[in-house]
C-alpha positions in Angstrom: 93.3 120.7 94.1 92.2 118.3 96.8 94.3 115.1 97.0 92.3 112.0 97.9 94.6 109.1 98.3 93.0 105.7 98.2 93.2 103.7 101.4 93.4 100.0 102.3 90.1 98.2 101.6 88.9 100.8 99.1 87.8 99.4 95.8 90.4 100.2 93.2 88.9 102.6 90.5 88.5 101.1 87.1 90.7 102.6 84.4 91.3 102.2 80.7 94.7 103.3 79.3 97.0 102.5 76.4 100.0 100.4 77.1 103.4 100.8 75.4 102.0 98.9 72.3 98.9 101.1 72.0 96.7 98.3 73.4 93.9 99.4 75.8 94.5 97.9 79.3 91.9 98.0 82.0 91.8 97.2 85.7 89.2 94.4 85.0 91.8 92.7 82.8 93.6 91.7 86.1 90.6 90.5 88.1 91.2 87.3 89.9 94.9 88.0 90.4 96.8 90.5 92.6 98.2 93.6 90.8 101.0 95.9 91.7 100.0 99.3 90.2 102.8 101.8 90.5 102.8 105.4 89.5 106.0 107.0 88.6 106.9 110.5 87.3 108.9 110.1 84.1 110.4 107.4 81.8 114.2 107.1 81.6 115.0 109.3 84.6 117.4 108.0 87.3 114.8 107.2 90.1 112.2 105.9 87.7 114.7 103.7 85.9 116.0 102.3 89.3 112.4 101.5 90.4 111.5 99.9 87.0 114.7 97.9 86.8 114.3 96.6 90.3 110.8 95.4 89.5 112.3 93.8 86.3 115.1 92.1 88.3 112.6 90.7 90.8 110.0 89.9 88.2 110.2 86.1 88.4 109.3 86.3 92.1 106.2 88.3 91.3 105.3 85.8 88.5 105.8 82.9 91.0 103.2 84.5 93.2 100.9 85.1 90.2 101.1 88.9 90.6 101.0 91.3 87.7 103.0 94.5 87.7 101.9 97.7 85.8 103.6 101.0 85.7 101.7 104.3 85.0 103.1 107.7 84.1 102.0 110.7 82.0 104.5 109.8 79.3 103.4 108.9 75.8 102.9 105.4 74.4 106.0 106.0 72.2 108.1 107.1 75.3 106.9 104.0 77.2 107.8 101.7 74.2 111.4 103.2 74.1 111.8 103.0 77.9 110.5 99.4 78.0 112.8 98.3 75.2 115.9 100.1 76.5 115.7 98.4 79.9 114.0 95.1 78.8 111.0 95.7 81.2 108.8 92.6 81.1 105.6 94.3 82.3 103.2 96.9 80.9 103.7 100.6 81.1 100.5 102.6 80.8 100.2 106.1 79.4 98.1 108.6 81.5 98.9 111.8 79.6 96.0 113.8 81.2 96.8 112.2 84.6 93.1 111.3 85.1 93.9 107.8 86.5 96.7 109.2 88.7 94.1 111.7 90.1 91.5 108.9 90.6 94.1 107.0 92.7 95.4 110.0 94.6 98.8 109.8 93.0 98.7 113.3 91.6 99.4 116.3 93.7 101.5 119.2 94.8 105.3 118.6 94.7 108.3 120.8 95.5 111.7 120.9 93.8 114.3 123.5 94.2 111.8 125.6 96.1 109.4 125.6 93.2 105.9 124.1 93.7 104.2 122.3 90.9 101.7 119.5 90.3 102.9 116.1 89.3 102.9 112.3 89.9 103.4 111.4 93.6 105.5 108.2 93.5 103.0 105.8 94.9 102.2 102.1 94.6 99.0 100.3 95.1 98.9 96.6 95.8 95.4 95.5 94.6 94.1 92.1 95.7 92.5 89.6 93.4 89.0 91.0 94.3 89.9 94.6 93.2 90.4 95.9 96.7 93.4 98.0 97.7 95.4 95.7 100.0 98.3 98.2 100.6 99.3 101.7 99.7 103.0 102.6 99.5 103.5 106.4 99.6 106.7 108.4 99.2 108.4 105.3 97.6 112.1 105.0 97.7 112.9 103.6 94.2 116.0 101.5 95.2 114.2 99.4 97.9 110.7 99.4 96.6 110.4 96.1 94.7 111.7 94.2 97.8 109.3 96.1 100.0 106.4 95.1 97.8 107.5 91.5 97.8 107.7 91.5 101.6 104.2 92.8 101.8 103.0 90.2 99.3 104.4 87.5 101.5 102.0 88.6 104.3 99.0 88.6 101.9 99.5 85.3 100.0 
């Protein structure tokens, strides 16, 4: 499968996915405001929990900048609901079970673990500006530092 990662200044592809409450969420719902769209492999795993909780802990800073945060993984709506509740995550988690949106954004591809190759979510974040353009792409995200890294980038944009 050919990976086609979005680049800065690309138009962010429209999507329509269910959130943790089963409500359809679309990219257009966020027009007019910046959006942090982050793709992560799996609910309630160490790295993904660290990343989500750091976004949670810094959430008020994102709100102050009028920036929305949305997480996307292949997990089910039910799994997202449980993950969100367990860690009191104040933002939407979208279910992309057939990874179509991850593929659209280039956040799905070949991974390696313990010498085994497989396809999966590439931990990637897209900072989308209020006009729907990709302002910044963060690839190979390190979960522990990522929220701060995104906030630093936002300071340059706002």
